[in-house]
BADOSE-155800 format. One record per residue (C-alpha): residue number from 0; x, y, z. Coordinates in pm, 1 decimal. Layout:
N
<r><i>NUM</i><east>X</east><north>Y</north><up>Z</up></r>
...
This chain:
239
<r><i>0</i><east>-2306.5</east><north>547.7</north><up>715.2</up></r>
<r><i>1</i><east>-2235.3</east><north>387.2</north><up>1055.8</up></r>
<r><i>2</i><east>-2269.7</east><north>35.1</north><up>912.5</up></r>
<r><i>3</i><east>-2031.9</east><north>123.6</north><up>628.8</up></r>
<r><i>4</i><east>-1772.2</east><north>259.0</north><up>871.4</up></r>
<r><i>5</i><east>-1792.9</east><north>-52.4</north><up>1091.4</up></r>
<r><i>6</i><east>-1761.2</east><north>-275.3</north><up>784.8</up></r>
<r><i>7</i><east>-1447.8</east><north>-92.6</north><up>663.2</up></r>
<r><i>8</i><east>-1293.5</east><north>-113.0</north><up>1010.4</up></r>
<r><i>9</i><east>-1363.5</east><north>-485.4</north><up>1045.1</up></r>
<r><i>10</i><east>-1236.6</east><north>-560.0</north><up>693.3</up></r>
<r><i>11</i><east>-914.0</east><north>-371.4</north><up>760.6</up></r>
<r><i>12</i><east>-868.3</east><north>-548.1</north><up>1097.2</up></r>
<r><i>13</i><east>-934.9</east><north>-891.9</north><up>948.6</up></r>
<r><i>14</i><east>-689.1</east><north>-828.9</north><up>665.7</up></r>
<r><i>15</i><east>-413.3</east><north>-725.6</north><up>907.1</up></r>
<r><i>16</i><east>-462.7</east><north>-1021.7</north><up>1141.8</up></r>
<r><i>17</i><east>-487.2</east><north>-1276.7</north><up>861.6</up></r>
<r><i>18</i><east>-186.7</east><north>-1137.9</north><up>676.3</up></r>
<r><i>19</i><east>32.3</east><north>-1170.1</north><up>983.6</up></r>
<r><i>20</i><east>-85.6</east><north>-1523.6</north><up>1054.4</up></r>
<r><i>21</i><east>-56.3</east><north>-1647.2</north><up>696.7</up></r>
<r><i>22</i><east>290.7</east><north>-1495.1</north><up>654.7</up></r>
<r><i>23</i><east>410.1</east><north>-1677.3</north><up>966.3</up></r>
<r><i>24</i><east>253.2</east><north>-2002.4</north><up>846.2</up></r>
<r><i>25</i><east>413.8</east><north>-1968.9</north><up>503.4</up></r>
<r><i>26</i><east>760.2</east><north>-1893.9</north><up>637.6</up></r>
<r><i>27</i><east>733.6</east><north>-2165.9</north><up>901.7</up></r>
<r><i>28</i><east>615.8</east><north>-2416.8</north><up>643.0</up></r>
<r><i>29</i><east>902.5</east><north>-2337.2</north><up>407.4</up></r>
<r><i>30</i><east>1171.6</east><north>-2335.8</north><up>674.6</up></r>
<r><i>31</i><east>1040.5</east><north>-2651.4</north><up>843.2</up></r>
<r><i>32</i><east>1125.4</east><north>-2862.6</north><up>539.6</up></r>
<r><i>33</i><east>1485.1</east><north>-2958.8</north><up>610.3</up></r>
<r><i>34</i><east>1571.3</east><north>-3039.4</north><up>250.1</up></r>
<r><i>35</i><east>1392.5</east><north>-2740.8</north><up>99.9</up></r>
<r><i>36</i><east>1708.7</east><north>-2537.5</north><up>50.5</up></r>
<r><i>37</i><east>1962.4</east><north>-2820.6</north><up>7.0</up></r>
<r><i>38</i><east>1988.0</east><north>-2723.5</north><up>-357.6</up></r>
<r><i>39</i><east>1785.0</east><north>-2404.5</north><up>-392.8</up></r>
<r><i>40</i><east>1693.8</east><north>-2244.1</north><up>-721.8</up></r>
<r><i>41</i><east>1640.3</east><north>-1875.5</north><up>-793.7</up></r>
<r><i>42</i><east>1364.5</east><north>-1697.0</north><up>-982.0</up></r>
<r><i>43</i><east>1371.0</east><north>-1349.8</north><up>-1137.5</up></r>
<r><i>44</i><east>1047.7</east><north>-1197.7</north><up>-1263.8</up></r>
<r><i>45</i><east>891.0</east><north>-885.7</north><up>-1412.0</up></r>
<r><i>46</i><east>526.5</east><north>-799.8</north><up>-1354.2</up></r>
<r><i>47</i><east>256.8</east><north>-553.5</north><up>-1455.2</up></r>
<r><i>48</i><east>-1.6</east><north>-459.9</north><up>-1191.7</up></r>
<r><i>49</i><east>-340.4</east><north>-290.9</north><up>-1175.4</up></r>
<r><i>50</i><east>-450.8</east><north>-177.4</north><up>-831.3</up></r>
<r><i>51</i><east>-744.2</east><north>-8.8</north><up>-659.3</up></r>
<r><i>52</i><east>-678.0</east><north>164.2</north><up>-326.1</up></r>
<r><i>53</i><east>-897.6</east><north>345.1</north><up>-73.8</up></r>
<r><i>54</i><east>-858.6</east><north>528.7</north><up>255.6</up></r>
<r><i>55</i><east>-1028.8</east><north>768.6</north><up>493.9</up></r>
<r><i>56</i><east>-874.2</east><north>1109.5</north><up>560.2</up></r>
<r><i>57</i><east>-936.7</east><north>1329.6</north><up>863.6</up></r>
<r><i>58</i><east>-810.7</east><north>1688.3</north><up>871.1</up></r>
<r><i>59</i><east>-808.0</east><north>1868.6</north><up>1208.0</up></r>
<r><i>60</i><east>-770.3</east><north>2248.2</north><up>1213.5</up></r>
<r><i>61</i><east>-664.2</east><north>2434.7</north><up>1528.6</up></r>
<r><i>62</i><east>-663.4</east><north>2805.1</north><up>1608.4</up></r>
<r><i>63</i><east>-375.3</east><north>3011.5</north><up>1754.3</up></r>
<r><i>64</i><east>-472.0</east><north>2900.8</north><up>2103.6</up></r>
<r><i>65</i><east>-442.3</east><north>2532.2</north><up>2018.9</up></r>
<r><i>66</i><east>-817.5</east><north>2474.8</north><up>2030.1</up></r>
<r><i>67</i><east>-967.1</east><north>2240.1</north><up>1773.3</up></r>
<r><i>68</i><east>-1197.5</east><north>2449.0</north><up>1556.7</up></r>
<r><i>69</i><east>-1299.1</east><north>2224.0</north><up>1268.2</up></r>
<r><i>70</i><east>-1255.2</east><north>1878.3</north><up>1123.2</up></r>
<r><i>71</i><east>-1307.5</east><north>1747.5</north><up>771.5</up></r>
<r><i>72</i><east>-1346.8</east><north>1376.1</north><up>702.4</up></r>
<r><i>73</i><east>-1348.3</east><north>1227.6</north><up>353.7</up></r>
<r><i>74</i><east>-1332.5</east><north>875.0</north><up>211.8</up></r>
<r><i>75</i><east>-1175.6</east><north>832.7</north><up>-130.4</up></r>
<r><i>76</i><east>-1055.4</east><north>567.2</north><up>-373.6</up></r>
<r><i>77</i><east>-835.1</east><north>564.6</north><up>-682.1</up></r>
<r><i>78</i><east>-673.7</east><north>320.6</north><up>-923.6</up></r>
<r><i>79</i><east>-330.5</east><north>306.8</north><up>-1082.2</up></r>
<r><i>80</i><east>-106.0</east><north>76.8</north><up>-1286.5</up></r>
<r><i>81</i><east>253.0</east><north>0.7</north><up>-1192.8</up></r>
<r><i>82</i><east>533.5</east><north>-238.4</north><up>-1274.2</up></r>
<r><i>83</i><east>723.4</east><north>-464.6</north><up>-1037.2</up></r>
<r><i>84</i><east>1046.4</east><north>-663.0</north><up>-1027.9</up></r>
<r><i>85</i><east>1098.1</east><north>-961.5</north><up>-797.9</up></r>
<r><i>86</i><east>1360.7</east><north>-1218.3</north><up>-704.4</up></r>
<r><i>87</i><east>1299.6</east><north>-1540.5</north><up>-509.6</up></r>
<r><i>88</i><east>1487.5</east><north>-1830.4</north><up>-354.4</up></r>
<r><i>89</i><east>1292.9</east><north>-2151.2</north><up>-406.3</up></r>
<r><i>90</i><east>1258.7</east><north>-2474.8</north><up>-212.5</up></r>
<r><i>91</i><east>1027.6</east><north>-2775.4</north><up>-229.9</up></r>
<r><i>92</i><east>762.9</east><north>-2617.9</north><up>-5.4</up></r>
<r><i>93</i><east>764.6</east><north>-2271.7</north><up>-158.1</up></r>
<r><i>94</i><east>969.1</east><north>-1955.7</north><up>-198.3</up></r>
<r><i>95</i><east>1088.0</east><north>-1649.5</north><up>-11.0</up></r>
<r><i>96</i><east>1102.3</east><north>-1338.2</north><up>-225.6</up></r>
<r><i>97</i><east>1165.8</east><north>-966.1</north><up>-243.1</up></r>
<r><i>98</i><east>965.3</east><north>-742.1</north><up>-473.4</up></r>
<r><i>99</i><east>1027.8</east><north>-380.7</north><up>-576.4</up></r>
<r><i>100</i><east>733.9</east><north>-197.9</north><up>-732.1</up></r>
<r><i>101</i><east>702.8</east><north>114.9</north><up>-940.6</up></r>
<r><i>102</i><east>558.7</east><north>436.7</north><up>-800.5</up></r>
<r><i>103</i><east>185.8</east><north>470.3</north><up>-734.1</up></r>
<r><i>104</i><east>30.4</east><north>818.4</north><up>-743.2</up></r>
<r><i>105</i><east>-300.3</east><north>946.4</north><up>-610.6</up></r>
<r><i>106</i><east>-510.3</east><north>1198.0</north><up>-804.8</up></r>
<r><i>107</i><east>-453.7</east><north>1565.1</north><up>-720.7</up></r>
<r><i>108</i><east>-712.7</east><north>1716.8</north><up>-489.7</up></r>
<r><i>109</i><east>-776.8</east><north>2087.0</north><up>-555.4</up></r>
<r><i>110</i><east>-930.6</east><north>2330.7</north><up>-305.6</up></r>
<r><i>111</i><east>-1039.5</east><north>2624.5</north><up>-518.5</up></r>
<r><i>112</i><east>-980.4</east><north>2985.0</north><up>-413.9</up></r>
<r><i>113</i><east>-1266.5</east><north>3199.1</north><up>-292.2</up></r>
<r><i>114</i><east>-1264.9</east><north>3448.2</north><up>-580.6</up></r>
<r><i>115</i><east>-1551.2</east><north>3257.8</north><up>-743.8</up></r>
<r><i>116</i><east>-1760.4</east><north>3347.8</north><up>-436.3</up></r>
<r><i>117</i><east>-1684.7</east><north>3715.9</north><up>-448.0</up></r>
<r><i>118</i><east>-1351.1</east><north>3701.7</north><up>-265.3</up></r>
<r><i>119</i><east>-1019.7</east><north>3840.6</north><up>-383.0</up></r>
<r><i>120</i><east>-798.6</east><north>3538.7</north><up>-304.8</up></r>
<r><i>121</i><east>-686.4</east><north>3375.3</north><up>-629.8</up></r>
<r><i>122</i><east>-456.7</east><north>3112.5</north><up>-475.3</up></r>
<r><i>123</i><east>-554.0</east><north>2748.7</north><up>-458.9</up></r>
<r><i>124</i><east>-447.5</east><north>2455.8</north><up>-246.2</up></r>
<r><i>125</i><east>-353.6</east><north>2130.9</north><up>-416.9</up></r>
<r><i>126</i><east>-236.1</east><north>1803.9</north><up>-268.4</up></r>
<r><i>127</i><east>-144.6</east><north>1457.3</north><up>-393.1</up></r>
<r><i>128</i><east>76.8</east><north>1173.3</north><up>-276.6</up></r>
<r><i>129</i><east>327.4</east><north>936.4</north><up>-435.1</up></r>
<r><i>130</i><east>405.9</east><north>593.1</north><up>-289.7</up></r>
<r><i>131</i><east>778.2</east><north>555.3</north><up>-362.7</up></r>
<r><i>132</i><east>1048.3</east><north>293.4</north><up>-302.3</up></r>
<r><i>133</i><east>791.8</east><north>30.5</north><up>-206.0</up></r>
<r><i>134</i><east>940.6</east><north>-311.7</north><up>-134.8</up></r>
<r><i>135</i><east>768.8</east><north>-630.2</north><up>-19.2</up></r>
<r><i>136</i><east>930.1</east><north>-920.5</north><up>164.7</up></r>
<r><i>137</i><east>703.7</east><north>-1218.6</north><up>110.9</up></r>
<r><i>138</i><east>662.0</east><north>-1592.7</north><up>124.2</up></r>
<r><i>139</i><east>495.5</east><north>-1824.0</north><up>-129.1</up></r>
<r><i>140</i><east>353.8</east><north>-2156.1</north><up>-12.6</up></r>
<r><i>141</i><east>289.0</east><north>-2408.3</north><up>-289.5</up></r>
<r><i>142</i><east>-51.9</east><north>-2575.7</north><up>-290.1</up></r>
<r><i>143</i><east>-126.0</east><north>-2933.4</north><up>-403.2</up></r>
<r><i>144</i><east>-308.7</east><north>-2799.2</north><up>-708.6</up></r>
<r><i>145</i><east>-130.7</east><north>-2749.1</north><up>-1037.4</up></r>
<r><i>146</i><east>78.5</east><north>-2433.3</north><up>-1009.1</up></r>
<r><i>147</i><east>-131.4</east><north>-2269.1</north><up>-734.4</up></r>
<r><i>148</i><east>16.5</east><north>-2089.5</north><up>-434.3</up></r>
<r><i>149</i><east>-72.9</east><north>-1852.2</north><up>-152.3</up></r>
<r><i>150</i><east>129.5</east><north>-1539.3</north><up>-83.7</up></r>
<r><i>151</i><east>173.9</east><north>-1312.0</north><up>218.1</up></r>
<r><i>152</i><east>422.2</east><north>-1033.9</north><up>278.5</up></r>
<r><i>153</i><east>532.3</east><north>-726.1</north><up>468.4</up></r>
<r><i>154</i><east>538.9</east><north>-391.9</north><up>285.3</up></r>
<r><i>155</i><east>769.8</east><north>-94.9</north><up>345.1</up></r>
<r><i>156</i><east>797.4</east><north>228.8</north><up>150.0</up></r>
<r><i>157</i><east>776.8</east><north>608.8</north><up>146.9</up></r>
<r><i>158</i><east>479.9</east><north>842.3</north><up>107.7</up></r>
<r><i>159</i><east>585.9</east><north>1163.4</north><up>-66.0</up></r>
<r><i>160</i><east>331.7</east><north>1439.2</north><up>-1.5</up></r>
<r><i>161</i><east>304.0</east><north>1689.4</north><up>-286.9</up></r>
<r><i>162</i><east>121.2</east><north>2004.2</north><up>-188.8</up></r>
<r><i>163</i><east>81.6</east><north>2368.3</north><up>-276.9</up></r>
<r><i>164</i><east>-72.1</east><north>2543.1</north><up>22.3</up></r>
<r><i>165</i><east>-216.8</east><north>2893.3</north><up>19.6</up></r>
<r><i>166</i><east>-60.0</east><north>2937.0</north><up>362.1</up></r>
<r><i>167</i><east>281.3</east><north>2824.0</north><up>237.1</up></r>
<r><i>168</i><east>294.3</east><north>2543.5</north><up>496.0</up></r>
<r><i>169</i><east>393.1</east><north>2190.4</north><up>397.4</up></r>
<r><i>170</i><east>334.6</east><north>1838.8</north><up>527.9</up></r>
<r><i>171</i><east>629.3</east><north>1609.0</north><up>591.1</up></r>
<r><i>172</i><east>674.8</east><north>1289.0</north><up>393.4</up></r>
<r><i>173</i><east>578.5</east><north>971.8</north><up>580.3</up></r>
<r><i>174</i><east>671.3</east><north>603.6</north><up>602.5</up></r>
<r><i>175</i><east>447.3</east><north>339.1</north><up>449.2</up></r>
<r><i>176</i><east>406.1</east><north>8.2</north><up>631.9</up></r>
<r><i>177</i><east>159.0</east><north>-270.1</north><up>570.9</up></r>
<r><i>178</i><east>81.8</east><north>-622.7</north><up>458.4</up></r>
<r><i>179</i><east>-29.8</east><north>-811.9</north><up>148.5</up></r>
<r><i>180</i><east>-218.8</east><north>-1140.2</north><up>127.6</up></r>
<r><i>181</i><east>-342.6</east><north>-1333.7</north><up>-174.4</up></r>
<r><i>182</i><east>-307.7</east><north>-1625.8</north><up>-408.5</up></r>
<r><i>183</i><east>-186.1</east><north>-1699.5</north><up>-758.1</up></r>
<r><i>184</i><east>-125.0</east><north>-1955.5</north><up>-1028.6</up></r>
<r><i>185</i><east>195.4</east><north>-2022.4</north><up>-1222.1</up></r>
<r><i>186</i><east>207.9</east><north>-2191.2</north><up>-1561.5</up></r>
<r><i>187</i><east>542.9</east><north>-2322.6</north><up>-1681.4</up></r>
<r><i>188</i><east>638.3</east><north>-2271.1</north><up>-2045.2</up></r>
<r><i>189</i><east>938.5</east><north>-2395.9</north><up>-2240.4</up></r>
<r><i>190</i><east>1170.6</east><north>-2101.9</north><up>-2170.2</up></r>
<r><i>191</i><east>994.3</east><north>-1919.6</north><up>-1884.9</up></r>
<r><i>192</i><east>685.7</east><north>-1917.0</north><up>-1661.8</up></r>
<r><i>193</i><east>378.5</east><north>-1694.9</north><up>-1643.1</up></r>
<r><i>194</i><east>198.1</east><north>-1602.0</north><up>-1321.1</up></r>
<r><i>195</i><east>-135.6</east><north>-1444.4</north><up>-1244.2</up></r>
<r><i>196</i><east>-209.1</east><north>-1338.1</north><up>-886.8</up></r>
<r><i>197</i><east>-459.7</east><north>-1140.0</north><up>-682.6</up></r>
<r><i>198</i><east>-355.2</east><north>-957.9</north><up>-364.7</up></r>
<r><i>199</i><east>-530.6</east><north>-774.1</north><up>-83.8</up></r>
<r><i>200</i><east>-345.7</east><north>-480.8</north><up>76.4</up></r>
<r><i>201</i><east>-369.3</east><north>-328.4</north><up>424.1</up></r>
<r><i>202</i><east>-154.9</east><north>-39.1</north><up>550.2</up></r>
<r><i>203</i><east>-93.1</east><north>119.6</north><up>888.5</up></r>
<r><i>204</i><east>-246.5</east><north>458.2</north><up>967.9</up></r>
<r><i>205</i><east>-42.1</east><north>767.7</north><up>883.8</up></r>
<r><i>206</i><east>-46.6</east><north>1108.5</north><up>1056.4</up></r>
<r><i>207</i><east>116.5</east><north>1428.0</north><up>927.2</up></r>
<r><i>208</i><east>114.9</east><north>1790.2</north><up>1045.0</up></r>
<r><i>209</i><east>177.8</east><north>2117.7</north><up>866.3</up></r>
<r><i>210</i><east>485.8</east><north>2185.8</north><up>1078.9</up></r>
<r><i>211</i><east>325.9</east><north>2474.8</north><up>1266.1</up></r>
<r><i>212</i><east>317.4</east><north>2490.2</north><up>1647.5</up></r>
<r><i>213</i><east>-15.8</east><north>2447.5</north><up>1824.3</up></r>
<r><i>214</i><east>-10.2</east><north>2821.8</north><up>1891.9</up></r>
<r><i>215</i><east>4.1</east><north>2910.6</north><up>1522.0</up></r>
<r><i>216</i><east>-279.4</east><north>2752.4</north><up>1322.1</up></r>
<r><i>217</i><east>-167.2</east><north>2394.8</north><up>1364.7</up></r>
<r><i>218</i><east>-322.0</east><north>2146.7</north><up>1118.1</up></r>
<r><i>219</i><east>-308.3</east><north>1767.6</north><up>1135.4</up></r>
<r><i>220</i><east>-408.3</east><north>1507.4</north><up>875.7</up></r>
<r><i>221</i><east>-465.6</east><north>1140.7</north><up>962.0</up></r>
<r><i>222</i><east>-507.8</east><north>877.1</north><up>693.0</up></r>
<r><i>223</i><east>-669.2</east><north>555.7</north><up>816.2</up></r>
<r><i>224</i><east>-834.7</east><north>236.7</north><up>687.7</up></r>
<r><i>225</i><east>-592.7</east><north>220.4</north><up>395.5</up></r>
<r><i>226</i><east>-680.2</east><north>-92.0</north><up>199.1</up></r>
<r><i>227</i><east>-651.7</east><north>-204.6</north><up>-159.2</up></r>
<r><i>228</i><east>-660.5</east><north>-488.8</north><up>-409.8</up></r>
<r><i>229</i><east>-437.4</east><north>-556.4</north><up>-706.4</up></r>
<r><i>230</i><east>-401.7</east><north>-800.9</north><up>-993.1</up></r>
<r><i>231</i><east>-64.4</east><north>-891.1</north><up>-1139.5</up></r>
<r><i>232</i><east>46.2</east><north>-1076.5</north><up>-1448.4</up></r>
<r><i>233</i><east>415.3</east><north>-1152.9</north><up>-1465.6</up></r>
<r><i>234</i><east>676.2</east><north>-1351.8</north><up>-1652.7</up></r>
<r><i>235</i><east>972.7</east><north>-1509.0</north><up>-1475.8</up></r>
<r><i>236</i><east>1271.0</east><north>-1732.9</north><up>-1526.4</up></r>
<r><i>237</i><east>1409.5</east><north>-1987.7</north><up>-1279.6</up></r>
<r><i>238</i><east>1779.8</east><north>-2075.0</north><up>-1265.8</up></r>
């Protein structure tokens, strides 16, 4: 258990550090070529993605006096498919692009009522999250191997929290920030090009509360170690 937690922490830290460094290297490499954008071309593409994402959640429950009474920690993973649309400006060394992806949704977690244990409460608590309006600003650096490239980018988006609480309280929506790092291969065809790429994802920690003061059953949820991996196949056209 301890070894697994340390491994997840180190993996997440390594991903974040490497993504920042590689993104800077890619952008510096592209911009350092003086003739790269003398006559730039533009690429528009449409992709289909399959991703696997995981995170650790910690819920902290306080009493009316503001004293921490209980914590619940869970680690979960899920997979989802989503589309993406991207546009790039291309030079000799590589490309700078902007990608907009479709929504990604987590499974719904259900906390059953206590009537199955002899209680009278028939209400349940359900919660899920949607990752909306996710955009990625990225750089592609061409490699001296036929059609291969490395990719790194910065991710921004929204986390919409969907919940039905027995207490009637709600959690505010949150911002999504993170990084992607990976590699891909592009094959040129007569009228278009096809890409296949693999990306690693790392996101900043997120904290949300139920909007209740510390003197009124305040609850706080922290999502950490958010990482993922995705595969994309796309078709694009360069002008």
